[in-house]
PDBQT receptor file of N, H, CA, C and O in Angstrom, charges set to zero:
ATOM      1  N   MET A   1      18.074  55.178 -33.147  1.00  0.00    +0.000 N 
ATOM      2  CA  MET A   1      17.061  55.985 -34.050  1.00  0.00    +0.000 C 
ATOM      3  C   MET A   1      16.338  55.008 -34.718  1.00  0.00    +0.000 C 
ATOM      4  O   MET A   1      16.869  53.933 -34.997  1.00  0.00    +0.000 OA
ATOM      5  N   PHE A   2      15.057  55.286 -35.042  1.00  0.00    +0.000 N 
ATOM      6  H   PHE A   2      14.626  56.159 -34.816  1.00  0.00    +0.000 HD
ATOM      7  CA  PHE A   2      14.172  54.311 -35.671  1.00  0.00    +0.000 C 
ATOM      8  C   PHE A   2      13.425  55.046 -36.873  1.00  0.00    +0.000 C 
ATOM      9  O   PHE A   2      13.246  56.264 -36.883  1.00  0.00    +0.000 OA
ATOM     10  N   SER A   3      13.022  54.217 -37.846  1.00  0.00    +0.000 N 
ATOM     11  H   SER A   3      13.167  53.227 -37.838  1.00  0.00    +0.000 HD
ATOM     12  CA  SER A   3      12.338  54.847 -38.937  1.00  0.00    +0.000 C 
ATOM     13  C   SER A   3      10.802  54.951 -38.563  1.00  0.00    +0.000 C 
ATOM     14  O   SER A   3      10.204  54.001 -38.057  1.00  0.00    +0.000 OA
ATOM     15  N   ASP A   4      10.230  56.109 -38.832  1.00  0.00    +0.000 N 
ATOM     16  H   ASP A   4      10.715  56.880 -39.244  1.00  0.00    +0.000 HD
ATOM     17  CA  ASP A   4       8.831  56.319 -38.564  1.00  0.00    +0.000 C 
ATOM     18  C   ASP A   4       8.247  57.056 -39.852  1.00  0.00    +0.000 C 
ATOM     19  O   ASP A   4       8.136  58.281 -39.791  1.00  0.00    +0.000 OA
ATOM     20  N   VAL A   5       7.910  56.464 -40.885  1.00  0.00    +0.000 N 
ATOM     21  H   VAL A   5       8.001  55.469 -40.935  1.00  0.00    +0.000 HD
ATOM     22  CA  VAL A   5       7.368  57.090 -42.113  1.00  0.00    +0.000 C 
ATOM     23  C   VAL A   5       5.985  57.527 -41.767  1.00  0.00    +0.000 C 
ATOM     24  O   VAL A   5       5.165  56.721 -41.327  1.00  0.00    +0.000 OA
ATOM     25  N   GLY A   6       5.706  58.811 -41.961  1.00  0.00    +0.000 N 
ATOM     26  H   GLY A   6       6.372  59.465 -42.318  1.00  0.00    +0.000 HD
ATOM     27  CA  GLY A   6       4.569  59.446 -41.587  1.00  0.00    +0.000 C 
ATOM     28  C   GLY A   6       3.550  59.607 -42.855  1.00  0.00    +0.000 C 
ATOM     29  O   GLY A   6       2.486  58.990 -42.903  1.00  0.00    +0.000 OA
ATOM     30  N   GLN A   7       3.939  60.396 -43.754  1.00  0.00    +0.000 N 
ATOM     31  H   GLN A   7       4.804  60.897 -43.715  1.00  0.00    +0.000 HD
ATOM     32  CA  GLN A   7       3.166  60.755 -44.902  1.00  0.00    +0.000 C 
ATOM     33  C   GLN A   7       4.000  60.630 -46.220  1.00  0.00    +0.000 C 
ATOM     34  O   GLN A   7       5.231  60.645 -46.216  1.00  0.00    +0.000 OA
ATOM     35  N   LEU A   8       3.233  60.505 -47.354  1.00  0.00    +0.000 N 
ATOM     36  H   LEU A   8       2.233  60.493 -47.358  1.00  0.00    +0.000 HD
ATOM     37  CA  LEU A   8       4.043  60.450 -48.620  1.00  0.00    +0.000 C 
ATOM     38  C   LEU A   8       3.103  61.065 -49.531  1.00  0.00    +0.000 C 
ATOM     39  O   LEU A   8       1.895  61.133 -49.302  1.00  0.00    +0.000 OA
ATOM     40  N   THR A   9       3.735  61.562 -50.682  1.00  0.00    +0.000 N 
ATOM     41  H   THR A   9       4.716  61.507 -50.868  1.00  0.00    +0.000 HD
ATOM     42  CA  THR A   9       3.004  62.224 -51.765  1.00  0.00    +0.000 C 
ATOM     43  C   THR A   9       3.832  61.937 -53.031  1.00  0.00    +0.000 C 
ATOM     44  O   THR A   9       5.027  61.640 -53.002  1.00  0.00    +0.000 OA
ATOM     45  N   ILE A  10       3.099  62.051 -54.128  1.00  0.00    +0.000 N 
ATOM     46  H   ILE A  10       2.128  62.292 -54.152  1.00  0.00    +0.000 HD
ATOM     47  CA  ILE A  10       3.595  61.733 -55.574  1.00  0.00    +0.000 C 
ATOM     48  C   ILE A  10       3.634  62.945 -56.259  1.00  0.00    +0.000 C 
ATOM     49  O   ILE A  10       2.650  63.684 -56.226  1.00  0.00    +0.000 OA
ATOM     50  N   ASP A  11       4.686  63.264 -56.905  1.00  0.00    +0.000 N 
ATOM     51  H   ASP A  11       5.485  62.664 -56.932  1.00  0.00    +0.000 HD
ATOM     52  CA  ASP A  11       4.816  64.373 -57.954  1.00  0.00    +0.000 C 
ATOM     53  C   ASP A  11       4.636  63.697 -59.208  1.00  0.00    +0.000 C 
ATOM     54  O   ASP A  11       5.639  63.146 -59.661  1.00  0.00    +0.000 OA
ATOM     55  N   TRP A  12       3.445  63.614 -59.939  1.00  0.00    +0.000 N 
ATOM     56  H   TRP A  12       2.630  64.062 -59.571  1.00  0.00    +0.000 HD
ATOM     57  CA  TRP A  12       3.238  62.857 -61.043  1.00  0.00    +0.000 C 
ATOM     58  C   TRP A  12       3.971  63.426 -62.355  1.00  0.00    +0.000 C 
ATOM     59  O   TRP A  12       4.235  62.674 -63.293  1.00  0.00    +0.000 OA
ATOM     60  N   ARG A  13       4.269  64.726 -62.369  1.00  0.00    +0.000 N 
ATOM     61  H   ARG A  13       4.054  65.337 -61.607  1.00  0.00    +0.000 HD
ATOM     62  CA  ARG A  13       4.885  65.394 -63.435  1.00  0.00    +0.000 C 
ATOM     63  C   ARG A  13       6.310  64.958 -63.461  1.00  0.00    +0.000 C 
ATOM     64  O   ARG A  13       6.782  64.494 -64.500  1.00  0.00    +0.000 OA
ATOM     65  N   ALA A  14       7.071  65.090 -62.305  1.00  0.00    +0.000 N 
ATOM     66  H   ALA A  14       6.689  65.467 -61.461  1.00  0.00    +0.000 HD
ATOM     67  CA  ALA A  14       8.560  64.729 -62.306  1.00  0.00    +0.000 C 
ATOM     68  C   ALA A  14       8.756  63.261 -61.990  1.00  0.00    +0.000 C 
ATOM     69  O   ALA A  14       9.889  62.783 -62.046  1.00  0.00    +0.000 OA
ATOM     70  N   ARG A  15       7.669  62.495 -61.648  1.00  0.00    +0.000 N 
ATOM     71  H   ARG A  15       6.749  62.883 -61.603  1.00  0.00    +0.000 HD
ATOM     72  CA  ARG A  15       7.684  61.123 -61.381  1.00  0.00    +0.000 C 
ATOM     73  C   ARG A  15       8.562  60.821 -60.117  1.00  0.00    +0.000 C 
ATOM     74  O   ARG A  15       9.417  59.935 -60.127  1.00  0.00    +0.000 OA
ATOM     75  N   ASN A  16       8.297  61.621 -59.014  1.00  0.00    +0.000 N 
ATOM     76  H   ASN A  16       7.603  62.340 -59.005  1.00  0.00    +0.000 HD
ATOM     77  CA  ASN A  16       8.975  61.345 -57.785  1.00  0.00    +0.000 C 
ATOM     78  C   ASN A  16       8.108  61.093 -56.620  1.00  0.00    +0.000 C 
ATOM     79  O   ASN A  16       7.062  61.735 -56.527  1.00  0.00    +0.000 OA
ATOM     80  N   VAL A  17       8.428  60.233 -55.724  1.00  0.00    +0.000 N 
ATOM     81  H   VAL A  17       9.278  59.712 -55.799  1.00  0.00    +0.000 HD
ATOM     82  CA  VAL A  17       7.736  60.015 -54.590  1.00  0.00    +0.000 C 
ATOM     83  C   VAL A  17       8.504  60.652 -53.350  1.00  0.00    +0.000 C 
ATOM     84  O   VAL A  17       9.702  60.412 -53.199  1.00  0.00    +0.000 OA
ATOM     85  N   TYR A  18       7.851  61.412 -52.521  1.00  0.00    +0.000 N 
ATOM     86  H   TYR A  18       6.878  61.606 -52.644  1.00  0.00    +0.000 HD
ATOM     87  CA  TYR A  18       8.396  62.005 -51.387  1.00  0.00    +0.000 C 
ATOM     88  C   TYR A  18       7.680  61.559 -50.095  1.00  0.00    +0.000 C 
ATOM     89  O   TYR A  18       6.457  61.418 -50.058  1.00  0.00    +0.000 OA
ATOM     90  N   TRP A  19       8.487  61.344 -49.042  1.00  0.00    +0.000 N 
ATOM     91  H   TRP A  19       9.479  61.459 -49.073  1.00  0.00    +0.000 HD
ATOM     92  CA  TRP A  19       7.808  60.879 -47.777  1.00  0.00    +0.000 C 
ATOM     93  C   TRP A  19       8.570  61.644 -46.633  1.00  0.00    +0.000 C 
ATOM     94  O   TRP A  19       9.672  62.172 -46.782  1.00  0.00    +0.000 OA
ATOM     95  N   THR A  20       7.875  61.635 -45.535  1.00  0.00    +0.000 N 
ATOM     96  H   THR A  20       6.980  61.207 -45.414  1.00  0.00    +0.000 HD
ATOM     97  CA  THR A  20       8.477  62.171 -44.203  1.00  0.00    +0.000 C 
ATOM     98  C   THR A  20       8.857  60.943 -43.355  1.00  0.00    +0.000 C 
ATOM     99  O   THR A  20       8.231  59.884 -43.356  1.00  0.00    +0.000 OA
ATOM    100  N   ASP A  21       9.952  61.210 -42.635  1.00  0.00    +0.000 N 
ATOM    101  H   ASP A  21      10.461  62.071 -42.634  1.00  0.00    +0.000 HD
ATOM    102  CA  ASP A  21      10.329  60.132 -41.731  1.00  0.00    +0.000 C 
ATOM    103  C   ASP A  21      10.685  60.839 -40.303  1.00  0.00    +0.000 C 
ATOM    104  O   ASP A  21      11.806  61.309 -40.110  1.00  0.00    +0.000 OA
ATOM    105  N   ALA A  22       9.746  60.879 -39.403  1.00  0.00    +0.000 N 
ATOM    106  H   ALA A  22       8.835  60.498 -39.560  1.00  0.00    +0.000 HD
ATOM    107  CA  ALA A  22       9.983  61.461 -38.129  1.00  0.00    +0.000 C 
ATOM    108  C   ALA A  22      10.981  60.853 -37.331  1.00  0.00    +0.000 C 
ATOM    109  O   ALA A  22      11.484  61.585 -36.478  1.00  0.00    +0.000 OA
ATOM    110  N   GLY A  23      11.406  59.626 -37.410  1.00  0.00    +0.000 N 
ATOM    111  H   GLY A  23      10.997  59.032 -38.103  1.00  0.00    +0.000 HD
ATOM    112  CA  GLY A  23      12.386  58.815 -36.715  1.00  0.00    +0.000 C 
ATOM    113  C   GLY A  23      13.721  59.399 -37.016  1.00  0.00    +0.000 C 
ATOM    114  O   GLY A  23      14.475  59.766 -36.114  1.00  0.00    +0.000 OA
ATOM    115  N   PHE A  24      14.052  59.499 -38.423  1.00  0.00    +0.000 N 
ATOM    116  H   PHE A  24      13.441  59.201 -39.156  1.00  0.00    +0.000 HD
ATOM    117  CA  PHE A  24      15.385  59.905 -38.935  1.00  0.00    +0.000 C 
ATOM    118  C   PHE A  24      15.269  61.496 -39.026  1.00  0.00    +0.000 C 
ATOM    119  O   PHE A  24      16.309  62.142 -39.147  1.00  0.00    +0.000 OA
ATOM    120  N   ARG A  25      14.089  62.117 -38.974  1.00  0.00    +0.000 N 
ATOM    121  H   ARG A  25      13.243  61.592 -38.876  1.00  0.00    +0.000 HD
ATOM    122  CA  ARG A  25      13.905  63.551 -39.006  1.00  0.00    +0.000 C 
ATOM    123  C   ARG A  25      14.431  64.059 -40.440  1.00  0.00    +0.000 C 
ATOM    124  O   ARG A  25      15.318  64.900 -40.585  1.00  0.00    +0.000 OA
ATOM    125  N   TRP A  26      13.849  63.516 -41.307  1.00  0.00    +0.000 N 
ATOM    126  H   TRP A  26      13.128  62.833 -41.189  1.00  0.00    +0.000 HD
ATOM    127  CA  TRP A  26      14.182  63.922 -42.858  1.00  0.00    +0.000 C 
ATOM    128  C   TRP A  26      12.894  63.809 -43.651  1.00  0.00    +0.000 C 
ATOM    129  O   TRP A  26      11.870  63.230 -43.287  1.00  0.00    +0.000 OA
ATOM    130  N   ILE A  27      13.112  64.476 -44.836  1.00  0.00    +0.000 N 
ATOM    131  H   ILE A  27      13.943  64.946 -45.132  1.00  0.00    +0.000 HD
ATOM    132  CA  ILE A  27      12.054  64.242 -45.912  1.00  0.00    +0.000 C 
ATOM    133  C   ILE A  27      12.989  63.718 -47.111  1.00  0.00    +0.000 C 
ATOM    134  O   ILE A  27      14.004  64.297 -47.500  1.00  0.00    +0.000 OA
ATOM    135  N   ALA A  28      12.503  62.601 -47.590  1.00  0.00    +0.000 N 
ATOM    136  H   ALA A  28      11.679  62.130 -47.274  1.00  0.00    +0.000 HD
ATOM    137  CA  ALA A  28      13.230  61.850 -48.601  1.00  0.00    +0.000 C 
ATOM    138  C   ALA A  28      12.450  61.745 -49.925  1.00  0.00    +0.000 C 
ATOM    139  O   ALA A  28      11.247  62.004 -49.942  1.00  0.00    +0.000 OA
ATOM    140  N   MET A  29      13.108  61.375 -51.024  1.00  0.00    +0.000 N 
ATOM    141  H   MET A  29      14.086  61.165 -51.010  1.00  0.00    +0.000 HD
ATOM    142  CA  MET A  29      12.551  61.290 -52.349  1.00  0.00    +0.000 C 
ATOM    143  C   MET A  29      13.147  60.087 -53.044  1.00  0.00    +0.000 C 
ATOM    144  O   MET A  29      14.305  59.735 -52.817  1.00  0.00    +0.000 OA
ATOM    145  N   LYS A  30      12.370  59.473 -53.872  1.00  0.00    +0.000 N 
ATOM    146  H   LYS A  30      11.430  59.759 -54.056  1.00  0.00    +0.000 HD
ATOM    147  CA  LYS A  30      12.635  58.418 -54.826  1.00  0.00    +0.000 C 
ATOM    148  C   LYS A  30      12.136  58.580 -56.176  1.00  0.00    +0.000 C 
ATOM    149  O   LYS A  30      10.932  58.786 -56.328  1.00  0.00    +0.000 OA
ATOM    150  N   GLN A  31      12.949  58.508 -57.224  1.00  0.00    +0.000 N 
ATOM    151  H   GLN A  31      13.927  58.341 -57.101  1.00  0.00    +0.000 HD
ATOM    152  CA  GLN A  31      12.322  58.560 -58.544  1.00  0.00    +0.000 C 
ATOM    153  C   GLN A  31      11.568  57.329 -58.986  1.00  0.00    +0.000 C 
ATOM    154  O   GLN A  31      12.045  56.213 -58.779  1.00  0.00    +0.000 OA
ATOM    155  N   LEU A  32      10.350  57.504 -59.617  1.00  0.00    +0.000 N 
ATOM    156  H   LEU A  32       9.963  58.410 -59.785  1.00  0.00    +0.000 HD
ATOM    157  CA  LEU A  32       9.637  56.275 -60.044  1.00  0.00    +0.000 C 
ATOM    158  C   LEU A  32      10.235  55.877 -61.275  1.00  0.00    +0.000 C 
ATOM    159  O   LEU A  32      10.615  56.716 -62.091  1.00  0.00    +0.000 OA
ATOM    160  N   PRO A  33      10.351  54.551 -61.477  1.00  0.00    +0.000 N 
ATOM    161  CA  PRO A  33      10.899  54.080 -62.831  1.00  0.00    +0.000 C 
ATOM    162  C   PRO A  33      10.013  54.314 -63.975  1.00  0.00    +0.000 C 
ATOM    163  O   PRO A  33       8.809  54.493 -63.793  1.00  0.00    +0.000 OA
ATOM    164  N   ASP A  34      10.544  54.324 -65.153  1.00  0.00    +0.000 N 
ATOM    165  H   ASP A  34      11.522  54.178 -65.301  1.00  0.00    +0.000 HD
ATOM    166  CA  ASP A  34       9.704  54.540 -66.424  1.00  0.00    +0.000 C 
ATOM    167  C   ASP A  34       8.687  53.420 -66.515  1.00  0.00    +0.000 C 
ATOM    168  O   ASP A  34       7.539  53.701 -66.860  1.00  0.00    +0.000 OA
ATOM    169  N   ASN A  35       9.017  52.188 -66.233  1.00  0.00    +0.000 N 
ATOM    170  H   ASN A  35       9.949  51.960 -65.953  1.00  0.00    +0.000 HD
ATOM    171  CA  ASN A  35       8.144  51.057 -66.461  1.00  0.00    +0.000 C 
ATOM    172  C   ASN A  35       7.993  50.498 -64.996  1.00  0.00    +0.000 C 
ATOM    173  O   ASN A  35       8.892  49.817 -64.502  1.00  0.00    +0.000 OA
ATOM    174  N   ILE A  36       6.905  50.783 -64.354  1.00  0.00    +0.000 N 
ATOM    175  H   ILE A  36       6.176  51.336 -64.755  1.00  0.00    +0.000 HD
ATOM    176  CA  ILE A  36       6.720  50.325 -62.953  1.00  0.00    +0.000 C 
ATOM    177  C   ILE A  36       6.613  48.872 -62.899  1.00  0.00    +0.000 C 
ATOM    178  O   ILE A  36       6.979  48.305 -61.869  1.00  0.00    +0.000 OA
ATOM    179  N   ALA A  37       6.165  48.212 -63.863  1.00  0.00    +0.000 N 
ATOM    180  H   ALA A  37       5.868  48.673 -64.699  1.00  0.00    +0.000 HD
ATOM    181  CA  ALA A  37       6.034  46.664 -63.856  1.00  0.00    +0.000 C 
ATOM    182  C   ALA A  37       7.501  46.088 -63.958  1.00  0.00    +0.000 C 
ATOM    183  O   ALA A  37       7.688  44.924 -63.603  1.00  0.00    +0.000 OA
ATOM    184  N   ALA A  38       8.434  46.769 -64.376  1.00  0.00    +0.000 N 
ATOM    185  H   ALA A  38       8.282  47.715 -64.664  1.00  0.00    +0.000 HD
ATOM    186  CA  ALA A  38       9.755  46.221 -64.358  1.00  0.00    +0.000 C 
ATOM    187  C   ALA A  38      10.663  46.843 -63.197  1.00  0.00    +0.000 C 
ATOM    188  O   ALA A  38      11.891  46.884 -63.271  1.00  0.00    +0.000 OA
ATOM    189  N   HIS A  39       9.993  47.274 -62.227  1.00  0.00    +0.000 N 
ATOM    190  H   HIS A  39       8.996  47.241 -62.167  1.00  0.00    +0.000 HD
ATOM    191  CA  HIS A  39      10.694  47.983 -61.155  1.00  0.00    +0.000 C 
ATOM    192  C   HIS A  39      11.551  46.871 -60.338  1.00  0.00    +0.000 C 
ATOM    193  O   HIS A  39      11.054  45.774 -60.083  1.00  0.00    +0.000 OA
ATOM    194  N   ASN A  40      12.746  47.186 -59.980  1.00  0.00    +0.000 N 
ATOM    195  H   ASN A  40      13.151  48.076 -60.187  1.00  0.00    +0.000 HD
ATOM    196  CA  ASN A  40      13.628  46.233 -59.245  1.00  0.00    +0.000 C 
ATOM    197  C   ASN A  40      13.467  46.630 -57.689  1.00  0.00    +0.000 C 
ATOM    198  O   ASN A  40      13.928  47.671 -57.223  1.00  0.00    +0.000 OA
ATOM    199  N   SER A  41      12.798  45.726 -56.992  1.00  0.00    +0.000 N 
ATOM    200  H   SER A  41      12.424  44.880 -57.371  1.00  0.00    +0.000 HD
ATOM    201  CA  SER A  41      12.559  46.010 -55.696  1.00  0.00    +0.000 C 
ATOM    202  C   SER A  41      13.749  45.899 -54.767  1.00  0.00    +0.000 C 
ATOM    203  O   SER A  41      13.610  46.208 -53.583  1.00  0.00    +0.000 OA
ATOM    204  N   MET A  42      14.916  45.473 -55.239  1.00  0.00    +0.000 N 
ATOM    205  H   MET A  42      15.029  45.222 -56.200  1.00  0.00    +0.000 HD
ATOM    206  CA  MET A  42      16.168  45.549 -54.567  1.00  0.00    +0.000 C 
ATOM    207  C   MET A  42      16.770  46.853 -54.671  1.00  0.00    +0.000 C 
ATOM    208  O   MET A  42      17.782  47.077 -54.006  1.00  0.00    +0.000 OA
ATOM    209  N   ASP A  43      16.259  47.787 -55.454  1.00  0.00    +0.000 N 
ATOM    210  H   ASP A  43      15.438  47.605 -55.994  1.00  0.00    +0.000 HD
ATOM    211  CA  ASP A  43      16.959  49.117 -55.571  1.00  0.00    +0.000 C 
ATOM    212  C   ASP A  43      16.532  49.908 -54.435  1.00  0.00    +0.000 C 
ATOM    213  O   ASP A  43      15.362  50.280 -54.340  1.00  0.00    +0.000 OA
ATOM    214  N   THR A  44      17.449  50.198 -53.532  1.00  0.00    +0.000 N 
ATOM    215  H   THR A  44      18.400  49.896 -53.609  1.00  0.00    +0.000 HD
ATOM    216  CA  THR A  44      17.263  50.979 -52.294  1.00  0.00    +0.000 C 
ATOM    217  C   THR A  44      17.710  52.441 -52.388  1.00  0.00    +0.000 C 
ATOM    218  O   THR A  44      17.776  53.144 -51.379  1.00  0.00    +0.000 OA
ATOM    219  N   TYR A  45      18.004  52.873 -53.566  1.00  0.00    +0.000 N 
ATOM    220  H   TYR A  45      17.949  52.302 -54.385  1.00  0.00    +0.000 HD
ATOM    221  CA  TYR A  45      18.536  54.359 -53.708  1.00  0.00    +0.000 C 
ATOM    222  C   TYR A  45      17.322  55.199 -53.453  1.00  0.00    +0.000 C 
ATOM    223  O   TYR A  45      16.201  54.975 -53.909  1.00  0.00    +0.000 OA
ATOM    224  N   MET A  46      17.691  56.250 -52.631  1.00  0.00    +0.000 N 
ATOM    225  H   MET A  46      18.602  56.432 -52.261  1.00  0.00    +0.000 HD
ATOM    226  CA  MET A  46      16.740  57.276 -52.335  1.00  0.00    +0.000 C 
ATOM    227  C   MET A  46      17.574  58.489 -51.949  1.00  0.00    +0.000 C 
ATOM    228  O   MET A  46      18.728  58.326 -51.552  1.00  0.00    +0.000 OA
ATOM    229  N   LYS A  47      17.023  59.722 -52.052  1.00  0.00    +0.000 N 
ATOM    230  H   LYS A  47      16.086  59.855 -52.375  1.00  0.00    +0.000 HD
ATOM    231  CA  LYS A  47      17.726  60.942 -51.720  1.00  0.00    +0.000 C 
ATOM    232  C   LYS A  47      17.051  61.670 -50.578  1.00  0.00    +0.000 C 
ATOM    233  O   LYS A  47      15.845  61.915 -50.606  1.00  0.00    +0.000 OA
ATOM    234  N   VAL A  48      17.852  62.017 -49.560  1.00  0.00    +0.000 N 
ATOM    235  H   VAL A  48      18.831  61.818 -49.537  1.00  0.00    +0.000 HD
ATOM    236  CA  VAL A  48      17.305  62.747 -48.568  1.00  0.00    +0.000 C 
ATOM    237  C   VAL A  48      17.310  64.277 -49.062  1.00  0.00    +0.000 C 
ATOM    238  O   VAL A  48      18.369  64.816 -49.383  1.00  0.00    +0.000 OA
ATOM    239  N   VAL A  49      16.112  64.933 -49.108  1.00  0.00    +0.000 N 
ATOM    240  H   VAL A  49      15.252  64.496 -48.848  1.00  0.00    +0.000 HD
ATOM    241  CA  VAL A  49      16.082  66.274 -49.587  1.00  0.00    +0.000 C 
ATOM    242  C   VAL A  49      16.070  67.426 -48.499  1.00  0.00    +0.000 C 
ATOM    243  O   VAL A  49      16.333  68.600 -48.759  1.00  0.00    +0.000 OA
ATOM    244  N   LEU A  50      15.739  66.954 -47.282  1.00  0.00    +0.000 N 
ATOM    245  H   LEU A  50      15.525  66.001 -47.071  1.00  0.00    +0.000 HD
ATOM    246  CA  LEU A  50      15.743  67.992 -46.199  1.00  0.00    +0.000 C 
ATOM    247  C   LEU A  50      15.958  67.258 -45.004  1.00  0.00    +0.000 C 
ATOM    248  O   LEU A  50      15.150  66.394 -44.664  1.00  0.00    +0.000 OA
ATOM    249  N   ASP A  51      17.140  67.563 -44.221  1.00  0.00    +0.000 N 
ATOM    250  H   ASP A  51      17.796  68.265 -44.498  1.00  0.00    +0.000 HD
ATOM    251  CA  ASP A  51      17.366  66.940 -42.949  1.00  0.00    +0.000 C 
ATOM    252  C   ASP A  51      17.980  67.970 -41.822  1.00  0.00    +0.000 C 
ATOM    253  O   ASP A  51      18.503  67.576 -40.780  1.00  0.00    +0.000 OA
ATOM    254  N   SER A  52      17.851  69.212 -42.157  1.00  0.00    +0.000 N 
ATOM    255  H   SER A  52      17.426  69.532 -43.004  1.00  0.00    +0.000 HD
ATOM    256  CA  SER A  52      18.289  70.231 -41.212  1.00  0.00    +0.000 C 
ATOM    257  C   SER A  52      17.100  71.162 -40.918  1.00  0.00    +0.000 C 
ATOM    258  O   SER A  52      16.212  71.332 -41.753  1.00  0.00    +0.000 OA
ATOM    259  N   GLN A  53      17.102  71.714 -39.808  1.00  0.00    +0.000 N 
ATOM    260  H   GLN A  53      17.824  71.575 -39.130  1.00  0.00    +0.000 HD
ATOM    261  CA  GLN A  53      16.096  72.723 -39.255  1.00  0.00    +0.000 C 
ATOM    262  C   GLN A  53      14.703  72.070 -39.422  1.00  0.00    +0.000 C 
ATOM    263  O   GLN A  53      13.725  72.705 -39.816  1.00  0.00    +0.000 OA
ATOM    264  N   ILE A  54      14.679  70.701 -39.084  1.00  0.00    +0.000 N 
ATOM    265  H   ILE A  54      15.474  70.185 -38.764  1.00  0.00    +0.000 HD
ATOM    266  CA  ILE A  54      13.322  70.131 -39.049  1.00  0.00    +0.000 C 
ATOM    267  C   ILE A  54      13.314  69.142 -37.844  1.00  0.00    +0.000 C 
ATOM    268  O   ILE A  54      14.207  68.317 -37.649  1.00  0.00    +0.000 OA
ATOM    269  N   ASP A  55      12.243  69.303 -37.077  1.00  0.00    +0.000 N 
ATOM    270  H   ASP A  55      11.518  69.973 -37.235  1.00  0.00    +0.000 HD
ATOM    271  CA  ASP A  55      12.151  68.506 -35.772  1.00  0.00    +0.000 C 
ATOM    272  C   ASP A  55      11.513  67.215 -35.986  1.00  0.00    +0.000 C 
ATOM    273  O   ASP A  55      12.141  66.161 -35.884  1.00  0.00    +0.000 OA
ATOM    274  N   ILE A  56      10.137  67.285 -36.315  1.00  0.00    +0.000 N 
ATOM    275  H   ILE A  56       9.627  68.141 -36.398  1.00  0.00    +0.000 HD
ATOM    276  CA  ILE A  56       9.475  65.957 -36.428  1.00  0.00    +0.000 C 
ATOM    277  C   ILE A  56       8.492  66.146 -37.614  1.00  0.00    +0.000 C 
ATOM    278  O   ILE A  56       7.349  66.562 -37.425  1.00  0.00    +0.000 OA
ATOM    279  N   PRO A  57       9.005  65.806 -38.929  1.00  0.00    +0.000 N 
ATOM    280  CA  PRO A  57       8.206  65.981 -40.090  1.00  0.00    +0.000 C 
ATOM    281  C   PRO A  57       7.023  64.933 -39.999  1.00  0.00    +0.000 C 
ATOM    282  O   PRO A  57       7.201  63.728 -39.820  1.00  0.00    +0.000 OA
ATOM    283  N   THR A  58       5.867  65.510 -40.136  1.00  0.00    +0.000 N 
ATOM    284  H   THR A  58       5.723  66.489 -40.281  1.00  0.00    +0.000 HD
ATOM    285  CA  THR A  58       4.647  64.616 -40.126  1.00  0.00    +0.000 C 
ATOM    286  C   THR A  58       3.692  64.723 -41.238  1.00  0.00    +0.000 C 
ATOM    287  O   THR A  58       2.733  63.957 -41.341  1.00  0.00    +0.000 OA
ATOM    288  N   GLY A  59       3.964  65.733 -42.129  1.00  0.00    +0.000 N 
ATOM    289  H   GLY A  59       4.742  66.355 -42.046  1.00  0.00    +0.000 HD
ATOM    290  CA  GLY A  59       3.064  65.882 -43.414  1.00  0.00    +0.000 C 
ATOM    291  C   GLY A  59       3.987  66.434 -44.501  1.00  0.00    +0.000 C 
ATOM    292  O   GLY A  59       5.093  66.933 -44.294  1.00  0.00    +0.000 OA
ATOM    293  N   ILE A  60       3.426  66.290 -45.613  1.00  0.00    +0.000 N 
ATOM    294  H   ILE A  60       2.527  65.885 -45.781  1.00  0.00    +0.000 HD
ATOM    295  CA  ILE A  60       4.118  66.779 -46.799  1.00  0.00    +0.000 C 
ATOM    296  C   ILE A  60       3.142  67.047 -48.076  1.00  0.00    +0.000 C 
ATOM    297  O   ILE A  60       2.215  66.276 -48.324  1.00  0.00    +0.000 OA
ATOM    298  N   VAL A  61       3.390  68.076 -48.783  1.00  0.00    +0.000 N 
ATOM    299  H   VAL A  61       4.143  68.702 -48.581  1.00  0.00    +0.000 HD
ATOM    300  CA  VAL A  61       2.537  68.443 -49.925  1.00  0.00    +0.000 C 
ATOM    301  C   VAL A  61       3.489  68.785 -51.093  1.00  0.00    +0.000 C 
ATOM    302  O   VAL A  61       4.477  69.494 -50.902  1.00  0.00    +0.000 OA
ATOM    303  N   VAL A  62       3.213  68.325 -52.186  1.00  0.00    +0.000 N 
ATOM    304  H   VAL A  62       2.411  67.749 -52.342  1.00  0.00    +0.000 HD
ATOM    305  CA  VAL A  62       4.078  68.840 -53.411  1.00  0.00    +0.000 C 
ATOM    306  C   VAL A  62       3.128  69.369 -54.445  1.00  0.00    +0.000 C 
ATOM    307  O   VAL A  62       2.101  68.783 -54.788  1.00  0.00    +0.000 OA
ATOM    308  N   HIS A  63       3.550  70.537 -54.924  1.00  0.00    +0.000 N 
ATOM    309  H   HIS A  63       4.384  71.013 -54.646  1.00  0.00    +0.000 HD
ATOM    310  CA  HIS A  63       2.865  71.304 -56.026  1.00  0.00    +0.000 C 
ATOM    311  C   HIS A  63       3.539  70.919 -57.402  1.00  0.00    +0.000 C 
ATOM    312  O   HIS A  63       4.576  71.486 -57.747  1.00  0.00    +0.000 OA
ATOM    313  N   PRO A  64       2.979  70.011 -58.136  1.00  0.00    +0.000 N 
ATOM    314  CA  PRO A  64       3.634  69.508 -59.382  1.00  0.00    +0.000 C 
ATOM    315  C   PRO A  64       3.874  70.711 -60.353  1.00  0.00    +0.000 C 
ATOM    316  O   PRO A  64       4.884  70.702 -61.057  1.00  0.00    +0.000 OA
ATOM    317  N   HIS A  65       3.091  71.619 -60.409  1.00  0.00    +0.000 N 
ATOM    318  H   HIS A  65       2.271  71.626 -59.837  1.00  0.00    +0.000 HD
ATOM    319  CA  HIS A  65       3.432  72.758 -61.404  1.00  0.00    +0.000 C 
ATOM    320  C   HIS A  65       4.445  73.712 -60.951  1.00  0.00    +0.000 C 
ATOM    321  O   HIS A  65       4.863  74.528 -61.772  1.00  0.00    +0.000 OA
ATOM    322  N   GLU A  66       4.896  73.718 -59.756  1.00  0.00    +0.000 N 
ATOM    323  H   GLU A  66       4.557  73.054 -59.089  1.00  0.00    +0.000 HD
ATOM    324  CA  GLU A  66       5.912  74.521 -59.318  1.00  0.00    +0.000 C 
ATOM    325  C   GLU A  66       7.234  73.814 -59.101  1.00  0.00    +0.000 C 
ATOM    326  O   GLU A  66       8.215  74.445 -58.707  1.00  0.00    +0.000 OA
TER     327      GLU A  66
């Protein structure tokens, strides 16, 4: 299996970045740090938010107010 990141979006209210990965067949999320200048690039933590009943995710939209 291979990684194939397709689209990403940012929820600026919750400070999360979401992206689709057609290779792994999931939608994942990573929280943005409070201070982006002090971000640790070695931090690989992310959360898979959807990985079932999804074939090839190629697009994503986030509604920050919902």
